[in-house]
C-alpha positions as CSV (number, residue, x, y, z in Angstrom):
1,M,0.1,-0.1,-0.1
2,T,1.3,3.5,-0.8
3,D,-0.3,6.8,-0.4
4,T,2.4,8.6,-2.8
5,L,1.5,9.6,-6.1
6,P,3.6,7.9,-8.7
7,N,4.8,11.0,-10.2
8,V,5.9,12.1,-6.7
9,E,7.5,8.9,-6.2
10,R,9.4,9.1,-9.4
11,M,10.4,12.5,-8.8
12,V,11.9,11.5,-5.1
13,R,13.6,8.5,-6.6
14,E,15.4,10.6,-9.3
15,M,16.6,13.1,-6.8
16,L,17.9,10.4,-4.8
17,M,19.6,8.3,-7.4
18,A,21.2,11.8,-8.6
19,R,23.2,11.8,-5.3
20,S,26.5,9.8,-5.4
21,G,26.8,6.4,-3.8
22,E,28.8,7.7,-1.0
23,E,26.1,10.3,-0.2
24,R,23.4,7.4,-0.2
25,F,25.2,5.3,2.0
26,V,25.8,8.1,4.5
27,M,21.9,9.0,4.5
28,G,21.2,5.3,5.3
29,A,23.8,5.1,7.9
30,R,22.2,8.3,9.6
31,M,18.7,6.8,9.2
32,F,19.9,3.7,11.0
33,D,21.5,5.6,13.8
34,A,18.2,7.9,14.3
35,A,16.1,4.6,14.2
36,R,18.6,2.9,16.9
37,E,18.4,5.9,19.1
38,M,14.5,6.1,19.0
39,I,14.3,2.4,19.8
40,L,16.9,2.6,22.7
41,A,14.7,5.7,24.0
42,S,11.6,3.5,24.0
43,F,13.2,0.9,26.4
44,P,12.3,0.8,30.1
45,P,14.9,2.4,32.3
46,G,17.0,0.0,34.7
47,L,18.0,-2.7,32.1
48,T,21.5,-4.0,32.0
49,E,23.5,-3.4,29.1
50,A,23.0,-7.2,27.9
51,E,19.2,-6.7,28.1
52,R,19.4,-3.6,26.0
53,K,21.6,-5.2,23.5
54,Q,19.3,-8.2,23.3
55,R,16.1,-6.0,23.0
56,L,17.7,-4.0,20.4
57,C,18.9,-6.9,18.3
58,E,15.3,-8.4,18.6
59,R,13.7,-5.0,17.6
60,L,15.9,-4.5,14.6
61,Y,16.3,-8.0,13.1
62,S,13.4,-10.1,14.3
63,A,11.3,-9.7,11.3
64,D,14.4,-10.9,9.3
65,G,14.3,-14.2,11.5
66,V,18.0,-13.4,12.3
67,A,17.8,-12.2,15.7
68,S,16.7,-15.5,17.4
69,E,19.5,-17.2,15.6
70,F,22.3,-14.7,16.5
71,L,20.8,-14.5,20.1
72,R,21.0,-18.3,20.3
73,E,24.5,-18.4,19.2
74,H,25.8,-15.5,21.2
75,P,23.7,-15.5,24.6
76,A,26.0,-13.0,26.2
77,V,25.4,-10.4,24.0
């Protein structure tokens, strides 16, 4: 489902693709960092570092099915 008009979607894609690969990479890294900070801010206070890391991993990667496998192999994370 999308609520973006096709011509607007095309224009945004063209503007994005006009940037260099380095610029697009940096944009992605900044978006990931912002998402990570929002996720960490949503956690209840008082969690141990290990609990924060586990919850972060689950929140970021559970949809990919990667989190449970990673956490199983690295329980001390």
